C-alpha positions in Angstrom: -0.4 -23.6 22.3 -2.1 -21.4 19.7 -2.2 -22.7 15.9 -1.5 -19.3 14.5 -0.2 -16.0 15.9 -0.5 -12.9 13.8 1.7 -10.0 14.6 0.0 -7.0 14.0 -3.6 -5.8 14.3 -4.0 -3.9 11.3 -6.1 -4.6 8.0 -3.5 -7.4 6.9 -3.4 -9.2 9.8 -7.0 -9.1 10.7 -7.9 -10.3 7.1 -5.6 -13.2 7.7 -7.0 -13.8 11.1 -10.8 -13.7 9.8 -9.8 -16.3 7.2 -8.0 -18.8 9.4 -10.1 -18.4 12.7 -13.1 -20.4 11.4 -10.8 -23.5 11.7 -7.9 -22.9 13.7 -7.2 -21.1 17.1 -5.9 -17.7 16.0 -4.4 -15.0 18.4 -3.7 -11.3 17.1 -1.0 -9.5 18.8 -0.9 -5.8 18.6 1.4 -3.2 19.9 -0.9 -0.5 20.3 -4.2 0.0 22.4 -6.5 -0.6 19.7 -6.6 -1.3 15.7 -6.2 1.7 13.5 -4.2 3.9 15.5 -2.1 5.7 14.3 -3.5 6.4 10.8 -0.9 6.1 8.2 -3.0 5.9 5.1 -4.8 8.4 2.7 -7.7 6.0 2.6 -8.4 6.0 -1.1 -9.3 2.5 -2.2 -11.2 0.7 -5.0 -14.5 -1.0 -4.9 -12.5 -4.1 -5.1 -10.6 -3.4 -2.1 -14.2 -2.6 -0.2 -15.1 -6.0 -1.0 -12.3 -7.9 -0.3 -12.0 -6.4 3.2 -15.5 -8.2 4.1 -16.7 -5.1 5.8 -18.7 -2.0 5.0 -16.8 1.1 5.8 -18.4 4.6 5.7 -17.7 6.1 2.1 -16.8 9.8 2.6 -16.5 10.5 -0.9 -16.4 8.8 -4.4 -14.0 9.5 -7.0 -14.5 9.8 -10.7 -11.0 10.8 -11.8 -8.0 12.8 -11.4 -6.4 16.1 -12.6 -2.5 15.3 -13.1 -0.6 18.6 -12.7 2.9 18.5 -14.2 5.9 20.7 -13.3 5.0 23.3 -16.3 1.6 23.4 -15.0 0.0 21.6 -17.8 -2.9 19.6 -16.5 -4.1 16.3 -17.9 -7.5 15.4 -16.8 -9.0 12.0 -16.6 -12.6 11.4 -15.7 -15.1 8.4 -16.1 -18.8 8.1 -15.7 -18.3 5.7 -13.2 -16.5 6.2 -9.9 -12.9 4.8 -9.8 -12.0 4.9 -6.2 -13.7 5.8 -2.8 -12.5 7.7 0.2 -12.9 5.8 3.6 -11.8 6.7 7.2 -8.9 4.1 7.7 -9.4 4.1 11.4 -12.9 2.8 10.9 -12.0 0.3 8.3 -9.4 -1.3 10.7 -11.8 -1.0 13.7 -14.5 -3.1 11.6 -12.0 -5.6 10.2 -10.7 -6.2 13.9 -14.3 -6.8 15.2 -14.9 -9.0 12.1 -12.0 -11.1 12.9 -13.1 -11.4 16.6 -16.6 -12.2 15.3 -14.9 -15.2 13.1 -13.2 -16.3 16.3 -9.8 -14.7 16.8 -8.5 -13.3 19.9 -6.8 -10.0 20.2 -4.1 -9.0 22.9 -3.7 -5.3 22.6 -0.8 -3.0 24.2 1.6 -5.8 23.6 4.7 -5.6 21.8 6.4 -8.5 19.9 10.1 -9.0 20.5 11.3 -12.0 18.9 10.6 -15.6 18.0 12.4 -18.8 17.7 11.2 -21.7 15.4 11.9 -25.6 16.3 10.6 -28.7 15.3 8.0 -28.5 18.4 6.5 -25.1 17.3 7.4 -21.4 17.7 8.2 -19.5 21.0 7.3 -16.0 20.6 8.8 -13.4 23.0 6.4 -10.5 23.8 6.1 -7.8 26.6 3.5 -9.9 28.1 5.4 -13.2 28.3 6.3 -15.9 26.1 3.3 -17.4 23.6 3.7 -20.6 21.9 2.2 -21.4 18.3 2.4 -23.5 15.5 2.8 -20.9 12.9 3.6 -17.1 13.3 2.4 -14.5 10.7 4.2 -11.4 10.5 1.8 -8.4 9.6 3.5 -5.9 11.6 4.1 -3.2 9.0 6.8 -1.3 7.3 9.3 -1.6 10.2 8.4 -5.4 10.6 10.7 -7.3 13.2 9.1 -10.3 12.2 10.6 -9.9 8.6 14.0 -8.7 10.0 14.2 -12.4 11.3 14.8 -13.6 7.8 18.5 -12.7 6.8 19.2 -10.1 4.2 15.4 -9.3 3.7 15.1 -5.6 3.6 12.6 -3.8 1.0 14.4 -2.7 -2.1 13.8 0.8 -0.7 11.4 3.2 1.4 9.5 6.2 0.5 8.2 8.7 3.5 4.8 10.2 3.3 2.8 12.6 5.2 -0.6 14.2 5.0 -3.0 16.9 6.5 -6.9 17.2 6.7 -7.6 20.7 5.8 -10.5 22.9 6.2 -11.2 23.9 2.6 -13.9 23.3 0.0 -13.2 21.8 -3.5 -14.0 23.1 -7.0 -15.0 19.7 -8.0 -15.6 17.0 -5.2 -15.6 14.3 -7.6 -11.7 14.6 -8.6 -8.4 14.2 -7.0 -5.5 16.7 -7.8 -2.2 15.0 -8.3 1.1 16.9 -8.6 4.4 15.6 -9.9 7.7 17.1 -10.2 11.0 17.3 -8.1 10.2 20.7 -6.5 6.8 19.4 -5.0 7.4 15.6 -4.4 10.7 14.5 -5.4 10.6 10.7 -6.4 6.8 10.4 -6.0 3.6 12.8 -6.0 1.5 15.0 -4.3 -2.4 14.8 -3.7 -5.4 16.8 -3.0 -8.5 14.5 -2.1 -11.9 16.3 -1.4 -14.5 15.1 1.2 -17.1 16.6 3.4 -15.9 20.3 3.0 -12.5 19.1 3.8 -9.4 18.2 1.6 -6.8 15.7 2.3 -3.4 17.1 1.2 -0.2 15.1 1.5 2.6 13.8 -0.6 5.5 11.0 -0.7 8.9 11.5 -1.6 12.0 9.2 -2.1 14.1 8.6 1.0 17.0 10.3 -0.6 15.1 13.6 -0.7 15.1 14.1 3.2 12.1 14.3 5.4 8.7 15.0 3.5 7.5 17.6 6.0 9.5 20.5 4.4 8.0 19.7 1.0 4.4 19.6 2.7 5.0 23.0 4.3 5.9 24.5 1.1 3.0 22.9 -0.8 0.5 24.2 1.9 2.1 27.7 1.8 1.8 27.9 -2.1 -1.9 26.9 -1.4 -2.5 29.8 1.0 -3.2 27.3 3.6 -2.4 28.2 7.3 -1.8 26.1 10.5 -5.3 27.1 11.8 -7.0 25.4 8.7 -5.3 22.2 9.6 -7.3 19.7 11.7 -5.0 16.7 11.9 -1.6 15.7 10.4 0.1 12.0 10.4 2.9 10.5 8.5 4.6 7.2 7.8 7.0 5.4 5.8 6.0 2.8 2.7 8.2 0.0 1.6 8.4 -0.8 -1.9 10.0 -2.9 -4.7 9.8 -6.2 -2.9 12.3 -8.1 -0.9 14.1 -11.5 -0.9 11.7 -13.9 0.9 8.2 -13.9 2.6 8.6 -17.2 4.3 10.7 -19.2 6.6 10.4 -22.0 9.0 7.1 -21.9 10.9 7.0 -18.1 9.6 5.1 -16.2 6.9 4.9 -12.4 6.1 2.1 -10.2 4.5 1.0 -6.7 4.0 4.0 -4.0 4.4 5.8 -6.8 6.3 6.0 -8.8 2.9 6.5 -5.4 0.8 3.0 -6.0 -0.7 2.8 -2.5 -1.9 1.9 -1.0 -5.1 5.1 0.8 -6.1 3.4 3.6 -8.3 0.6 4.6 -6.0 1.9 3.3 -2.6 -1.2 1.6 -1.7 -0.9 -1.7 0.1 -4.5 -3.1 0.7 -5.4 -4.8 -2.4 -2.3 -6.8 -3.0 -2.2 -7.5 1.0 -6.0 -8.6 1.0 -5.6 -11.0 -2.2 -2.5 -12.3 -0.7 -4.2 -13.5 2.5 -6.0 -16.1 0.7 -2.7 -17.7 -0.5 -1.5 -17.5 2.9 -4.8 -19.0 4.6 -4.7 -22.1 1.7 -0.8 -22.6 2.6 -1.4 -22.6 6.5 -4.3 -24.9 6.3 -2.4 -27.3 3.9 0.4 -27.1 6.5 -1.9 -28.5 9.4 -3.3 -31.2 7.0 0.0 -32.4 6.4 1.7 -31.3 9.9 4.5 -29.7 8.2 5.7 -26.3 8.8 9.4 -26.1 7.1 10.6 -23.4 5.1 10.4 -25.5 2.0 6.6 -26.5 2.3 5.8 -22.9 3.3 7.6 -21.5 0.1 4.6 -22.4 -1.9 3.0 -19.2 -0.2 5.3 -17.0 -2.0 4.5 -18.7 -5.4 0.8 -18.4 -4.9 0.9 -14.7 -4.0 3.1 -13.9 -6.9 1.0 -15.6 -9.4 -1.8 -13.3 -8.1 -0.4 -10.0 -7.5 3.4 -10.3 -8.0 3.2 -9.5 -11.9 1.7 -6.3 -11.1 4.0 -5.3 -8.4 7.1 -6.1 -10.6 5.8 -4.3 -13.4 5.0 -1.3 -11.1 8.4 -1.1 -9.9 9.7 -0.9 -13.4 7.6 2.0 -13.9 8.8 3.5 -10.8 12.4 3.4 -11.6 11.7 5.1 -14.8 9.6 7.5 -13.4 12.3 8.4 -10.7 15.0 9.0 -13.3 13.1 11.6 -15.3 13.8 15.3 -15.1 10.9 17.8 -14.7 11.6 18.6 -18.2 10.9 15.2 -19.4 7.9 14.7 -17.2 6.6 17.7 -19.3 7.2 16.3 -22.6 5.4 13.1 -21.2 2.3 15.5 -20.5 2.3 16.7 -23.9 2.1 13.6 -25.3 -0.7 12.3 -22.9 -2.8 15.6 -23.9 -4.3 13.9 -26.7 -8.3 13.1 -26.9 -7.6 9.5 -27.9 -5.0 8.8 -25.3 -7.1 10.5 -22.6 -9.8 8.0 -23.4 -7.4 5.2 -22.5 -6.6 7.0 -19.3 -10.3 7.3 -18.6 -10.5 3.4 -18.4 -7.7 2.9 -15.8 -7.8 0.8 -12.8 -6.1 2.2 -9.6 -5.1 -1.2 -8.7 -3.5 -2.3 -11.8 -1.7 1.1 -12.9 0.9 -1.0 -15.1 -1.9 -2.5 -17.4 -2.9 1.2 -18.1 0.5 2.2 -19.3 0.9 -0.9 -21.4 -2.4 0.2 -23.1 -1.0 3.5 -23.8 1.9 1.9 -25.7 -0.6 0.7 -28.3 -1.1 4.3 -29.5 0.9 5.5 -32.4 1.7 8.6 -31.0 2.8 7.4 -27.7 5.1 4.8 -29.4 6.6 7.8 -31.4 7.0 10.3 -28.5 6.8 8.5 -25.2 8.7 5.1 -25.6 12.1 6.5 -26.7 11.9 8.7 -23.7 10.7 5.8 -21.4 13.7 3.5 -22.9 16.3 6.3 -22.1 14.8 6.6 -18.6 14.9 2.8 -18.2 18.6 2.7 -18.7 19.3 5.6 -16.5 17.3 3.9 -13.8 19.6 0.5 -14.1 22.8 2.6 -13.7 
């Protein structure tokens, strides 16, 4: 019997495996042939996330700020002297983290599908395509379509958004800046992006589920940019769970990463909350083995721990998202008018991509924002609640 079986060999699963394998028998089960495929992430992360990963991925580009393009065409530019984010190869990151987990003592089973599991007083019987595997604890790190999460009743995410992106052969006017486009005609319910790197641009967007498949929006966006099919080097897509779910624990079962809806609702990024939550999960499992108790009640402390760390930001971020999606293009343009002030841009320049809600509340302290933006956001909030 294994101490811990982790379902999912992505970054969240391998981070957990690295932390636990030093003192426990850990097996990682991954349905694909290797970690990191298929790629379903833009790869834009902070230095904090690089540090938390425990590995050193290749930095494709350093980004110092963003140009936010609103529906009217007005552009708000924010730039810092220090870089705010780095662009990495997500496949390389996943591969490096899997290797680190193995170096720390974890075992991996690839090309193996999880089917179900049953917890009892004696442990967990896990049914897979390779047969039944036994463990004391199972960790669901199996992504946005988590089968492990579905074993907990009424546990679906608040909502999904769908994303698609393409790597395009095209140079950028400023390799240190990201372009972000908002508006219902471009990316309803979310935003589009252009991230430059190595004489290429990573162009993509996400859209609310109700807006339909995002491929049509990306096609129109690329056409507006004059990009032809021959310019596209690669294309990939995926869906993102946001807004939280009812529980991230059950008897002998814990969830992490996209399986636990550890995703920032404003940006769709999930590595920072997942990596930070991995420490809460590791601490909880270690205590469970110390006490030989793996009940739902005992493991519930895991959720309290990760919520103390990243839960507040995720909750505030989802409130901001609900306000954002309720705004019309005209209201977004009014937001742009308010933001187009030197004093407010200075505040924006100091933003942290891992904590976007903090930036919004700092903006609220400006008198101009209080007079112009707060009433608009209040209206949007009540529309979002209806």
